[in-house]
C-alpha positions in Angstrom: 0.6 -36.2 -9.0 -1.1 -39.6 -9.1 -4.0 -39.8 -11.6 -6.4 -40.8 -8.8 -5.6 -37.7 -6.8 -6.1 -35.6 -9.9 -9.5 -37.1 -10.4 -10.4 -36.5 -6.8 -9.5 -32.8 -7.1 -11.4 -32.5 -10.3 -14.4 -34.2 -8.6 -14.2 -31.7 -5.8 -14.2 -28.8 -8.3 -17.2 -30.4 -10.1 -19.2 -30.6 -6.9 -18.5 -27.0 -6.0 -19.4 -25.8 -9.5 -22.6 -27.7 -9.3 -23.6 -26.3 -5.9 -22.9 -22.8 -7.0 -24.6 -22.9 -10.3 -27.2 -25.7 -9.9 -30.4 -23.7 -9.1 -29.6 -21.1 -11.9 -28.9 -23.8 -14.4 -32.3 -25.4 -13.8 -34.0 -22.0 -14.4 -31.8 -21.1 -17.5 -32.1 -24.6 -19.0 -35.9 -24.8 -18.7 -36.4 -21.2 -20.1 -34.0 -22.1 -22.9 -36.1 -25.1 -23.8 -39.2 -23.0 -24.0 -37.5 -20.3 -26.0 -36.5 -22.8 -28.7 -40.2 -22.7 -29.7 -40.7 -19.0 -29.2 -42.4 -18.4 -32.6 -44.7 -21.4 -32.0 -45.5 -20.2 -28.5 -46.4 -16.8 -29.7 -48.6 -18.2 -32.5 -50.3 -20.5 -30.1 -51.0 -17.9 -27.4 -52.0 -15.2 -29.8 -53.5 -17.3 -32.6 -56.4 -15.0 -33.0 -54.0 -12.2 -33.8 -51.3 -14.1 -35.7 -53.2 -16.1 -38.2 -54.4 -14.3 -41.4 -56.1 -15.5 -44.6 -53.8 -14.8 -47.7 -55.5 -12.6 -50.2 -53.4 -11.5 -53.2 -50.1 -9.8 -52.7 -49.0 -8.2 -49.3 -49.2 -4.4 -49.2 -46.0 -2.5 -49.4 -44.1 -1.3 -46.3 -45.1 2.3 -47.1 -48.7 1.4 -47.2 -48.6 -0.7 -44.0 -46.8 2.1 -42.1 -49.4 4.5 -43.4 -52.2 2.2 -42.2 -50.6 2.0 -38.7 -50.4 5.8 -38.5 -54.0 6.1 -39.7 -55.3 3.7 -37.1 -53.0 5.0 -34.3 -52.4 8.7 -35.0 -50.5 9.2 -31.7 -48.2 6.2 -32.2 -44.6 6.1 -33.3 -43.7 3.2 -35.5 -40.5 1.7 -34.3 -40.3 -1.6 -36.3 -42.1 -3.5 -39.0 -41.2 -7.2 -39.7 -42.4 -9.6 -42.3 -43.8 -13.0 -41.2 -42.2 -16.3 -42.0 -45.2 -17.6 -43.9 -48.1 -16.1 -46.0 -50.8 -17.1 -43.4 -49.0 -15.4 -40.5 -49.5 -11.7 -39.8 -46.7 -9.1 -40.0 -45.6 -7.7 -36.7 -44.9 -4.1 -35.7 -43.7 -2.3 -32.6 -45.4 0.9 -31.8 -44.9 3.4 -29.0 -47.9 5.3 -27.7 -47.0 7.5 -24.9 -45.5 5.4 -22.2 -46.6 2.1 -23.8 -44.6 0.1 -26.2 -46.9 -2.3 -28.1 -46.2 -5.5 -30.0 -48.7 -5.3 -32.9 -50.0 -7.9 -35.3 -50.9 -6.4 -38.7 -52.7 -8.2 -41.6 -50.3 -7.6 -44.5 -53.1 -8.0 -47.1 -55.6 -5.4 -45.6 -53.4 -3.3 -43.3 -55.8 -4.0 -40.4 -54.3 -4.3 -36.9 -55.5 -7.7 -35.7 -54.2 -7.4 -32.2 -51.7 -5.7 -29.9 -50.1 -6.4 -26.6 -47.6 -4.6 -24.3 -44.1 -5.7 -25.3 -43.1 -6.9 -21.8 -46.4 -8.7 -21.4 -45.5 -11.2 -24.1 -44.6 -14.6 -22.5 -41.6 -15.1 -24.9 -40.3 -11.6 -24.2 -40.6 -12.3 -20.4 -38.9 -15.7 -20.8 -36.0 -14.1 -22.9 -35.4 -11.5 -20.2 -35.6 -14.1 -17.5 -33.1 -16.3 -19.4 -30.5 -13.7 -19.9 -31.0 -11.1 -17.1 -33.0 -13.0 -14.4 -35.3 -9.9 -14.6 -32.6 -8.0 -12.7 -30.5 -6.1 -15.1 -27.6 -5.4 -14.9 -26.7 -7.6 -11.9 -28.8 -10.5 -13.3 -26.7 -10.4 -16.5 -23.5 -10.7 -14.4 -24.9 -13.7 -12.5 -25.9 -15.4 -15.8 -22.4 -14.8 -17.1 -20.9 -16.3 -14.0 -23.2 -19.3 -14.3 -22.1 -19.7 -17.9 -18.5 -19.9 -16.8 -19.4 -22.4 -14.1 -21.3 -24.4 -16.6 -18.2 -24.6 -18.8 -16.3 -25.8 -15.8 -19.0 -28.4 -14.9 -19.0 -29.7 -18.5 -15.2 -30.1 -18.7 -14.8 -31.6 -15.2 -17.7 -33.9 -15.8 -16.1 -35.1 -19.1 -12.9 -35.8 -17.2 -14.6 -37.7 -14.5 -16.6 -39.8 -16.9 -13.9 -40.2 -19.6 -13.7 -44.0 -19.0 -17.4 -44.7 -19.0 -18.7 -42.4 -21.8 -19.6 -45.4 -23.9 -20.0 -48.3 -21.3 -22.7 -46.3 -19.4 -25.2 -47.0 -22.2 -24.9 -50.8 -21.5 -26.2 -50.4 -18.0 -29.8 -50.0 -16.9 -30.8 -47.3 -14.4 -31.4 -49.1 -11.0 -34.6 -47.3 -10.1 -35.5 -49.6 -7.3 -32.1 -49.5 -5.6 -32.7 -46.3 -3.7 -32.4 -42.6 -4.4 -28.6 -42.5 -4.2 -28.1 -45.4 -6.7 -30.8 -44.2 -9.1 -29.5 -40.7 -9.0 -26.0 -41.9 -9.6 -27.0 -44.0 -12.7 -29.3 -41.2 -14.1 -26.5 -38.6 -13.6 -23.9 -40.7 -15.4 -26.3 -41.5 -18.3 -27.6 -38.0 -18.7 -24.1 -36.5 -18.4 -22.6 -38.9 -21.0 -25.5 -38.4 -23.5 -25.5 -34.6 -23.2 -21.8 -33.7 -22.7 -21.3 -32.3 -26.2 -24.6 -30.4 -26.1 -23.7 -29.0 -22.7 -20.3 -27.8 -23.8 -21.8 -26.1 -26.9 -24.5 -24.4 -24.7 -22.0 -23.4 -22.0 -19.4 -21.9 -24.4 -22.0 -20.1 -26.7 -24.0 -18.8 -23.7 -20.9 -17.5 -21.9 -19.7 -15.9 -25.2 -23.0 -14.0 -25.5 -22.6 -12.7 -22.0 -19.2 -11.3 -22.5 -20.7 -7.8 -22.7 -20.9 -7.9 -18.9 -17.1 -7.5 -18.9 -17.3 -4.1 -20.6 -16.9 -1.3 -18.2 -18.7 1.2 -20.5 -21.7 -1.1 -20.5 -21.8 -1.1 -16.7 -21.5 2.7 -16.6 -24.4 3.1 -19.0 -26.6 0.6 -17.0 -25.8 2.1 -13.6 -26.4 5.6 -14.9 -29.7 4.6 -16.3 -31.3 3.2 -13.2 -34.7 4.5 -13.9 -38.1 2.8 -14.4 -39.0 1.3 -17.8 -41.7 3.9 -18.2 -39.4 6.8 -17.5 -37.0 5.5 -20.1 -39.8 5.2 -22.7 -40.9 8.8 -22.0 -37.4 9.9 -22.8 -37.4 7.9 -26.0 -38.6 10.3 -28.7 -38.6 8.6 -32.1 -37.9 10.9 -35.0 -40.6 11.5 -37.6 -39.9 9.1 -40.4 -40.5 10.9 -43.7 -38.5 8.7 -46.2 -40.0 5.9 -48.3 -39.6 2.6 -46.6 -39.9 0.7 -49.9 -37.1 2.8 -51.4 -34.8 1.9 -48.6 -35.7 -1.8 -49.1 -34.9 -1.5 -52.8 -31.6 0.2 -52.2 -30.7 -2.6 -49.7 -31.5 -5.2 -52.4 -29.2 -3.4 -54.8 -26.4 -3.2 -52.3 -26.5 -6.9 -51.2 -26.8 -9.5 -53.9 -29.7 -12.0 -53.4 -30.9 -10.0 -50.4 -34.4 -10.5 -49.0 -35.3 -7.7 -46.6 -37.2 -9.0 -43.5 -37.4 -6.1 -41.1 -37.3 -2.3 -41.0 -36.1 -0.6 -37.8 -36.9 3.1 -37.5 -34.8 5.5 -35.4 -35.8 6.0 -31.7 -34.0 9.4 -31.5 -32.4 12.0 -33.8 -29.0 10.2 -33.9 -30.0 6.6 -34.4 -29.8 5.0 -37.9 -32.5 3.5 -40.0 -31.8 -0.3 -40.3 -32.9 -2.8 -42.9 -32.3 -6.3 -41.8 -32.7 -9.4 -43.9 -31.3 -12.7 -45.3 -28.7 -13.0 -48.0 -29.1 -16.3 -49.8 -26.5 -18.8 -48.6 -26.0 -22.5 -48.2 -24.8 -21.9 -44.6 -27.6 -23.0 -42.3 -26.2 -20.9 -39.4 -26.9 -17.6 -41.1 -30.2 -16.2 -39.6 -32.9 -14.4 -41.4 -31.6 -11.1 -39.9 -27.8 -11.8 -40.4 -27.3 -9.2 -43.1 -28.3 -5.5 -43.0 -27.9 -2.0 -44.3 -27.8 1.0 -42.1 -29.0 4.4 -43.3 -28.7 7.9 -42.0 -32.0 9.7 -41.4 -31.5 11.6 -44.7 -31.4 8.3 -46.6 -27.6 8.1 -47.2 -25.9 4.7 -46.6 -23.8 4.3 -43.4 -22.9 0.6 -43.5 -23.5 -2.5 -45.6 -23.1 -5.8 -43.8 -23.2 -9.0 -46.0 -22.7 -11.9 -43.7 -21.2 -13.9 -46.6 -18.4 -11.4 -46.9 -18.0 -10.7 -43.2 -14.8 -11.4 -41.2 -14.1 -14.7 -39.6 -14.9 -13.3 -36.2 -18.2 -11.9 -37.3 -19.2 -15.2 -38.9 -18.1 -17.1 -35.7 -20.3 -14.6 -33.7 -23.3 -15.5 -35.9 -22.7 -19.2 -35.8 -22.3 -19.3 -32.0 -25.6 -17.4 -31.5 -27.4 -19.7 -33.9 -25.9 -22.7 -32.1 -27.2 -21.4 -28.8 -30.7 -20.8 -29.9 -31.2 -23.9 -32.1 -32.9 -22.0 -35.0 -30.9 -23.5 -37.8 -32.2 -26.9 -38.7 -35.9 -27.2 -38.6 -38.3 -28.9 -36.2 -36.1 -31.9 -35.3 -33.2 -29.7 -34.2 -35.7 -27.7 -32.1 -37.0 -30.8 -30.5 -33.4 -32.0 -29.7 -32.6 -28.6 -28.2 -35.8 -28.5 -26.2 -35.0 -31.9 -24.7 -31.4 -30.9 -24.2 -32.5 -27.9 -22.2 -33.8 -30.1 -19.5 -30.5 -31.9 -19.0 -29.0 -29.2 -16.8 -32.0 -29.6 -14.5 -31.6 -33.4 -14.4 -27.9 -33.1 -13.7 -28.3 -30.4 -11.1 -31.0 -32.3 -9.2 -29.3 -35.7 -9.3 -26.0 -34.1 -8.5 -27.4 -32.4 -5.5 -29.0 -35.7 -4.3 -25.6 -37.4 -4.6 -23.9 -34.6 -2.7 -26.5 -34.6 0.0 -26.3 -38.4 0.5 -22.5 -38.2 0.7 -22.7 -35.4 3.2 -25.1 -37.3 5.4 -23.0 -40.5 5.2 -19.9 -38.5 6.3 -21.9 -37.0 9.2 -23.0 -40.5 10.3 -19.4 -41.8 10.1 -18.1 -38.9 12.2 -20.7 -39.7 14.9 -19.8 -43.3 14.9 -16.0 -42.5 15.2 -16.8 -40.0 17.9 -18.7 -42.6 19.9 -15.9 -45.2 19.5 -13.2 -42.7 20.6 -15.1 -41.3 23.5 -13.6 -42.4 26.9 -15.9 -44.7 28.9 -16.0 -44.8 32.7 -15.0 -48.4 33.7 -16.7 -49.8 36.9 -14.4 -50.6 39.8 -13.8 -54.2 40.7 -16.0 -55.6 43.5 -13.0 -56.2 45.7 -11.9 -52.6 45.5 -15.5 -51.5 46.3 -15.7 -53.8 49.4 -12.4 -52.7 50.8 -13.4 -49.1 50.4 -16.6 -49.8 52.3 -14.7 -51.5 55.1 -12.3 -48.7 55.5 -15.3 -46.4 56.0 
């Protein structure tokens, strides 16, 4: 097949992918940009809760859990997590009746500085919107499909622009030449500048949604079509009687250079106790929760997971997730990711404008051709008309 025909077919695919995924890509891209700064957003919104004044050494996990139980006797402690800096409060998740609360706790005094309903947190809402469209499980499936379409868009776009990936930077955007020309220039420039970023986001995002292909996951989701409150009533966390600090120390002994960050307590009689943390490494793609130790509720060890000794597939899983969230390289990586998150919106909008303009042009052309081809009644010559009148 001639290369020009191949490109035309690829262009058609590119257009269809964009029409199908465009609106969702705008939403997913913008929420992704905001989620890059999820920690900063939480601290800004809940500053009065999140900021503490360092005073000596933080209390132990046992002492902090004891303080939570003393202040909220009816609460079940589900999780306790260290902060990333001394002047930021620790966080805990409590369940009180039907409510699940995200709680800020001063690690130096044990005082709860503030609490909010888990699903009321802006970043939690954004995360659910980003991955589930607030419509689990069907929203998850839609996001997975959009991820696959995004991969197709990125690859077909790369093929279409393969000859102008560099030269496009030498041309200015013709803002005053009309919507079509300006959209064309902006689409080419944005696509060329962001193609690598888009491929990484598309592939890592689709990879993270592969669970939607699991039949068992669908069966569990469809079998649990109840309200969130009903689910929480059913969740009956077991009474935690072990020493949290002992579990943290055991974890340190099991994983070399391990810094425990979070303790997750069981939500039912069969669930494990989990200690998550960071094992010192030069790899920037290992997150602060990338290594962990799982315990039975009697304190015996179930599993030790040191990311440094993990299989290649487990390391790839961690790296892909870190690449997607942009939490591996400091503030400048976050800024790049936040800006990059707006590129799907720019490409979707400019792409739609180009498609609409082409569609309108074709309609006008069809109307012109129809008028040209339409038979026209020709007037009879005067002589014929006069003879006809005489015969009458």
